[in-house]
C-alpha positions as CSV (number, residue, x, y, z in Angstrom):
1,M,-13.3,-45.4,-2.8
2,S,-14.5,-48.2,-0.6
3,G,-18.0,-46.9,-0.1
4,E,-17.2,-45.3,3.2
5,P,-18.9,-42.0,4.0
6,E,-16.9,-38.9,3.1
7,E,-16.2,-38.2,6.8
8,M,-14.2,-41.4,7.0
9,T,-11.9,-40.6,4.1
10,R,-10.8,-37.2,5.5
11,S,-7.7,-37.1,7.8
12,A,-8.2,-36.7,11.5
13,I,-6.9,-33.2,11.4
14,D,-10.0,-32.1,9.5
15,R,-12.3,-33.0,12.4
16,P,-12.5,-31.1,15.6
17,G,-10.7,-32.9,18.3
18,G,-8.9,-35.2,15.8
19,D,-5.3,-36.1,15.9
20,N,-2.7,-35.8,13.1
21,M,-2.3,-39.4,12.3
22,P,-4.5,-41.1,9.6
23,S,-6.5,-44.0,11.0
24,A,-6.5,-47.4,9.4
25,G,-8.9,-47.7,6.5
26,R,-8.7,-44.0,5.8
27,S,-7.1,-42.2,2.9
28,N,-3.4,-41.6,3.1
29,R,-3.5,-38.3,1.3
30,P,-1.9,-35.4,3.2
31,P,-4.1,-33.1,5.2
32,D,-5.2,-29.9,3.5
33,F,-3.6,-27.0,5.4
34,T,-4.8,-24.3,3.0
35,V,-6.3,-21.2,4.5
36,P,-9.0,-19.3,2.7
37,R,-7.6,-16.2,1.1
38,A,-8.6,-12.8,2.5
39,Q,-10.2,-10.4,0.1
40,E,-7.5,-9.0,-2.1
41,F,-8.6,-5.5,-1.3
42,S,-11.1,-3.7,0.9
43,R,-11.4,-0.5,2.8
44,E,-8.7,-1.6,5.1
45,R,-6.6,-3.0,2.3
46,P,-7.3,-0.8,-0.8
47,F,-4.5,-2.2,-3.0
48,K,-3.9,-5.4,-4.8
49,P,-0.3,-6.8,-4.6
50,S,0.4,-5.7,-8.2
51,Q,-0.8,-2.2,-7.4
52,L,1.4,-2.1,-4.3
53,A,4.3,-3.2,-6.5
54,R,3.7,-0.3,-8.9
55,I,3.6,2.2,-6.1
56,D,6.7,0.7,-4.5
57,E,8.6,0.9,-7.8
58,A,7.6,4.5,-8.3
59,L,8.7,5.4,-4.7
60,T,12.0,3.5,-5.0
61,L,12.9,5.0,-8.4
62,A,12.0,8.6,-7.3
63,S,14.0,8.3,-4.1
64,A,17.0,6.8,-5.9
65,E,17.0,9.4,-8.8
66,T,16.5,12.5,-6.6
67,G,18.1,11.6,-3.3
68,L,14.9,12.7,-1.6
69,T,12.9,10.2,0.5
70,F,9.4,9.8,-1.1
71,S,6.7,8.3,1.1
72,V,2.9,7.7,0.7
73,Y,0.3,7.5,3.4
74,V,-3.1,6.2,2.6
75,G,-5.6,6.4,5.4
76,P,-7.8,8.7,7.5
77,L,-6.6,12.3,7.8
78,G,-9.4,13.5,10.1
79,L,-10.9,16.9,10.5
80,Q,-7.6,18.7,10.0
81,P,-6.0,16.9,7.1
82,R,-3.1,19.4,6.8
83,A,-2.2,19.2,10.4
84,R,-2.3,15.4,10.3
85,A,-0.2,15.3,7.2
86,E,2.4,17.6,8.8
87,Q,2.4,15.4,11.9
88,L,3.2,12.4,9.7
89,F,5.8,14.4,7.8
90,G,7.4,15.3,11.2
91,T,7.9,11.6,11.8
92,L,9.6,11.2,8.5
93,A,11.7,14.3,8.9
94,A,13.1,13.0,12.2
95,R,14.6,10.0,10.3
96,H,15.3,11.5,6.8
97,Q,16.9,14.7,5.7
98,A,14.8,15.4,2.7
99,P,11.4,13.7,2.9
100,V,8.4,14.2,0.5
101,L,5.0,13.0,1.8
102,L,1.9,12.3,-0.2
103,A,-0.9,11.8,2.3
104,L,-4.3,10.9,1.0
105,S,-7.6,9.7,2.3
106,P,-9.8,8.4,-0.4
107,A,-12.8,8.0,1.9
108,E,-12.5,11.6,3.0
109,R,-11.5,12.8,-0.5
110,K,-8.5,14.6,0.9
111,L,-4.9,14.9,-0.5
112,E,-2.0,16.7,1.0
113,I,1.6,17.0,-0.3
114,V,4.1,18.0,2.3
115,T,7.8,18.9,1.6
116,G,10.3,20.5,3.9
117,G,14.0,21.4,4.2
118,S,15.9,20.6,1.0
119,S,12.9,18.9,-0.6
120,A,10.9,22.1,-0.3
121,E,13.8,24.0,-2.1
122,R,13.7,21.5,-4.9
123,I,9.9,21.1,-5.2
124,P,8.1,24.4,-5.3
125,N,4.5,24.7,-4.1
126,R,3.4,25.4,-7.7
127,I,4.8,22.1,-8.8
128,A,3.2,20.3,-5.9
129,G,-0.1,21.9,-6.8
130,L,0.2,20.7,-10.4
131,A,1.0,17.2,-9.2
132,A,-2.0,17.3,-6.9
133,L,-4.2,18.3,-9.9
134,A,-2.9,15.4,-12.0
135,M,-3.4,13.0,-9.1
136,R,-7.0,14.1,-8.5
137,A,-7.8,13.6,-12.2
138,S,-6.7,9.9,-11.9
139,F,-8.6,9.6,-8.6
140,T,-11.8,10.9,-10.1
141,S,-11.6,8.3,-12.8
142,G,-11.2,5.6,-10.1
143,D,-7.5,5.0,-10.5
144,L,-6.0,5.4,-7.1
145,T,-2.7,3.6,-8.0
146,G,-2.2,5.6,-11.2
147,G,-2.8,8.8,-9.4
148,I,-0.2,8.0,-6.7
149,V,2.4,6.9,-9.3
150,T,1.7,10.0,-11.5
151,G,2.1,12.3,-8.5
152,V,5.4,10.7,-7.4
153,R,6.8,10.8,-10.9
154,Q,5.9,14.5,-11.4
155,L,7.4,15.5,-8.1
156,A,10.5,13.5,-8.8
157,D,10.9,15.1,-12.3
158,A,10.6,18.5,-10.7
159,A,13.2,17.8,-8.0
160,G,15.7,16.6,-10.6
161,A,18.7,14.4,-10.1
162,A,20.3,13.9,-6.8
163,I,22.7,16.6,-5.8
């Protein structure tokens, strides 16, 4: 460098009110447009991209193998978790013939599995209860992603191949 202060070697875009053109005597390196990364996960964003990919893969495979539409909701369920889960399920049922919803609220420690129509015929309540137990075991050990994937797989195995 030519002994100029650091401020003088930065492009004008780095300074408030600056323009995009480098000034004479300043570095010709391109301006740095990188944005600081948000936290990978937080309360609002509980999953890393790799975890989302695992969940998406489980949902996609389960739906393809069974012909049912598997869906997961992670968020607040409120004071009446079953009613909220059934409300969410109603939205799915309006668009899909055979939905299966896993609704969970880690902060509230609530889990609901909702089936209806042909999905209820293929996934008995007993099986949904067993899947819920397996999911809770994973959740208790701190593995939210593993619990979801396990539950989806167990429900899909119980439903069997697409009819």
